[in-house]
C-alpha positions as CSV (number, residue, x, y, z in Angstrom):
1,M,0.0,0.0,0.0
2,A,1.3,3.4,-1.0
3,V,1.9,5.9,1.8
4,I,1.1,9.5,0.9
5,T,3.2,12.0,2.8
6,V,2.2,15.4,3.8
7,T,4.7,16.9,1.4
8,S,3.4,15.0,-1.6
9,M,-0.2,15.9,-0.7
10,L,0.8,19.6,-0.4
11,L,2.5,19.4,-3.8
12,V,-0.6,17.9,-5.4
13,I,-2.8,20.6,-3.9
14,C,-0.4,23.3,-5.2
15,V,-0.4,21.9,-8.7
16,I,-4.2,21.7,-8.8
17,A,-4.5,25.3,-7.4
18,T,-2.0,26.5,-10.1
19,I,-4.0,24.8,-12.9
20,V,-7.3,26.4,-11.6
21,V,-5.7,29.9,-11.4
22,V,-4.2,29.6,-14.9
23,A,-7.5,28.4,-16.3
24,V,-9.5,31.3,-14.8
25,R,-6.9,33.9,-16.0
26,V,-6.9,32.5,-19.5
27,G,-10.7,32.6,-19.5
28,Q,-10.7,36.2,-18.5
29,A,-8.0,37.3,-21.0
30,P,-10.4,38.1,-23.9
31,Q,-12.5,40.4,-21.7
32,R,-9.5,42.1,-20.4
33,R,-8.2,42.8,-23.9
34,Q,-11.6,44.1,-24.9
35,N,-11.7,46.4,-21.9
36,L,-8.2,47.8,-22.7
37,A,-9.2,48.4,-26.3
38,N,-12.4,50.2,-25.2
39,A,-10.5,52.3,-22.7
40,K,-8.1,53.4,-25.4
41,A,-10.8,54.1,-28.0
42,P,-12.2,57.6,-28.5
43,V,-15.7,58.4,-27.4
44,L,-17.7,58.7,-30.6
45,Q,-21.1,60.5,-31.1
46,S,-23.6,60.3,-33.9
47,V,-27.3,60.6,-34.5
48,A,-28.8,57.1,-34.2
49,T,-32.1,55.3,-34.1
50,V,-33.0,52.5,-31.8
51,V,-33.9,49.6,-34.1
52,D,-34.0,46.6,-31.8
53,K,-33.7,45.5,-28.1
54,R,-33.2,42.2,-26.5
55,E,-32.1,40.7,-23.2
56,E,-30.3,37.6,-22.2
57,V,-31.1,36.0,-18.9
58,R,-28.6,33.5,-17.4
59,G,-28.9,31.9,-14.1
60,T,-28.8,28.9,-11.8
61,N,-31.5,27.1,-9.9
62,S,-31.1,24.8,-7.0
63,Q,-33.1,23.5,-4.1
64,Y,-31.5,26.3,-2.0
65,G,-32.5,29.1,-4.4
66,G,-30.9,30.5,-7.4
67,S,-29.7,33.7,-9.0
68,T,-30.0,35.3,-12.4
69,L,-28.0,37.8,-14.4
70,T,-29.8,39.8,-17.1
71,T,-27.8,41.5,-19.9
72,Y,-29.6,44.1,-21.9
73,Y,-28.7,44.8,-25.6
74,V,-29.8,47.7,-27.8
75,T,-29.2,47.9,-31.5
76,F,-28.7,51.4,-32.9
77,Q,-28.6,52.3,-36.6
78,L,-26.4,55.2,-37.7
79,P,-27.2,57.5,-40.7
80,D,-24.8,55.5,-42.9
81,S,-26.9,52.4,-42.1
82,Q,-24.2,50.9,-39.9
83,R,-25.7,49.0,-36.9
84,L,-24.2,48.8,-33.5
85,E,-25.4,46.4,-30.8
86,L,-24.3,47.7,-27.4
87,V,-24.8,46.4,-23.9
88,V,-26.7,48.8,-21.7
89,D,-27.8,48.7,-18.1
90,G,-31.3,48.0,-17.1
91,P,-32.5,51.6,-16.5
92,A,-31.2,52.7,-19.9
93,S,-32.8,49.7,-21.6
94,G,-36.1,50.6,-19.9
95,Q,-36.0,54.2,-21.2
96,L,-35.1,53.3,-24.8
97,V,-37.9,52.4,-27.2
98,V,-37.6,51.0,-30.7
99,G,-38.0,54.0,-33.0
100,D,-36.3,56.5,-30.7
101,T,-33.9,58.9,-32.5
102,G,-31.3,60.9,-30.8
103,Q,-27.6,61.5,-30.1
104,L,-25.7,58.2,-29.3
105,A,-22.3,58.2,-27.5
106,W,-20.2,55.1,-27.4
107,Q,-16.6,54.1,-26.7
108,G,-15.4,51.0,-28.5
109,T,-18.1,48.5,-27.4
110,W,-19.2,50.5,-24.4
111,F,-22.5,52.4,-24.4
112,R,-21.9,55.9,-23.0
113,G,-25.3,57.5,-23.4
114,F,-28.3,58.4,-25.6
115,Q,-30.0,61.8,-25.6
116,R,-33.4,61.4,-27.2
117,Q,-34.5,63.9,-29.8
118,I,-37.6,65.6,-28.6
119,L,-40.0,66.3,-31.5
120,R,-42.1,69.5,-31.4
């Protein structure tokens, strides 16, 4: 029968912990790169129209309860017919209606704001 020493057990735990840390960091790398690119991008503004909205709900459910995370997306169309789908927070999503036209501000893939045009 093999005898497992405390030292060998600690070594196995360290190797497993290292693998987990590396896997998590590798999984976060694309988001980190996107955030850096967004931070370096200029804030752009243009007249735009809200052409679509959607939400993605992800969550867990267990016998002890669950949790959900909702991500809100809004698609804007610019005057040159280019479309941008940006993630917005819940309150902004609630205030935007398909068909709204106004001044859109964005930075890379970050939504910075939308000032609705008031028609008189």
